[in-house]
Each structure stands twice: as structure tokens, then as C-alpha cells.
C-alpha positions as CSV (number, residue, x, y, z in Angstrom):
1,X,-29.0,-18.4,-34.2
2,X,-29.8,-17.2,-30.7
3,X,-30.1,-13.4,-30.6
4,X,-31.3,-13.2,-26.9
5,X,-29.1,-10.7,-25.0
6,X,-28.0,-11.5,-21.5
7,X,-29.3,-9.1,-18.8
8,X,-27.7,-8.3,-15.5
9,X,-29.4,-6.9,-12.4
10,X,-27.7,-4.4,-10.1
11,X,-27.1,-6.2,-6.8
12,X,-27.9,-3.0,-4.9
13,X,-31.1,-1.6,-6.5
14,X,-32.3,-4.3,-8.9
15,X,-32.0,-2.1,-12.0
16,X,-31.5,-4.5,-15.0
17,X,-29.3,-3.7,-17.9
18,X,-28.7,-5.5,-21.2
19,X,-25.2,-7.0,-21.0
20,X,-22.9,-6.9,-18.0
21,X,-21.8,-4.2,-15.6
22,X,-18.2,-3.7,-16.7
23,X,-16.6,-0.6,-15.2
24,X,-19.8,1.4,-15.0
25,X,-21.8,2.3,-11.9
26,X,-25.4,1.3,-12.1
27,X,-27.2,4.2,-13.8
28,X,-30.0,4.0,-11.3
29,X,-28.3,4.0,-7.9
30,X,-25.0,5.7,-8.9
31,X,-23.1,4.1,-6.0
32,X,-19.3,4.6,-5.9
33,X,-16.7,1.9,-6.3
34,X,-14.6,0.8,-3.3
35,X,-11.4,-1.2,-3.8
36,X,-10.0,-3.4,-1.0
37,X,-6.4,-2.5,-0.4
38,X,-5.5,-6.2,0.4
39,X,-7.1,-8.4,-2.3
40,X,-8.2,-5.6,-4.8
41,X,-11.8,-6.7,-4.7
42,X,-14.2,-4.0,-6.0
43,X,-17.6,-3.4,-4.6
44,X,-20.3,-0.7,-5.1
45,X,-21.8,0.7,-1.9
46,X,-22.6,4.0,-0.3
47,X,-19.7,3.5,2.1
48,X,-17.1,0.7,2.3
49,X,-17.7,-2.3,4.5
50,X,-15.7,-3.1,7.7
51,X,-14.9,-6.6,6.4
52,X,-14.1,-7.4,2.8
53,X,-16.7,-9.7,1.4
54,X,-14.0,-11.3,-0.8
55,X,-11.1,-12.0,1.5
56,X,-12.9,-11.8,4.8
57,X,-10.3,-9.5,6.4
58,X,-10.7,-6.2,8.2
59,X,-9.3,-4.2,5.3
60,X,-9.0,-0.6,4.2
61,X,-10.9,0.4,1.1
62,X,-10.1,3.3,-1.3
63,X,-12.6,5.1,-3.4
64,X,-11.9,3.9,-6.9
65,X,-14.6,5.9,-8.6
66,X,-13.6,8.2,-11.5
67,X,-14.7,11.8,-10.9
68,X,-12.7,13.5,-13.7
69,X,-13.0,13.3,-17.5
70,X,-9.4,12.1,-18.0
71,X,-10.2,8.7,-16.4
72,X,-13.5,8.1,-18.2
73,X,-15.8,10.6,-16.5
74,X,-18.1,10.5,-13.5
75,X,-19.6,7.1,-12.8
76,X,-16.8,5.0,-14.1
77,X,-14.2,2.9,-12.4
78,X,-10.9,4.8,-12.3
79,X,-8.4,2.6,-14.1
80,X,-5.5,4.5,-12.4
81,X,-6.4,3.0,-9.0
């Protein structure tokens, strides 16, 4: 039986975690989540890009980071957005 756990590096700072980033901001760089209003693509960055890396359009992005305890607490993706 293989007990090796998958590791995932943060694409921004290189911090590696065991498992996969799912809904959590990297604990090292603490970058916010930005959600494309067109295709719903989510990216972590200090500020949103001018062009969506997923759909390639000049889209608006909304801050989808949770800042309150009722959506999971600081550093989580807000499921209400």
C-alpha cells in the first residue's frame, strides 16, 4: 500500500503543503481570492489581473476572500460569492 501523500506548491510563493489547496489561501503568502465575473475563474493575487487567465477576456474581478467568521474565517474562499 502506497502511503505517500501528494504535495502541492503555491503558484505564487512556492510554499508546499501536503494535499491540495482547496478553499484556503496559502498560509505563507496570504494572498486574497479574486473571482472573474464572466467565467467564475478564481485566482490568488495581490490585485486582480486586467485579463482573465482562464477566459482571456478583459473582465471585472470581485474579491471572493472571506473576512468574517460566518463564512469560514479569514483566509478562506467565501462560499457566498
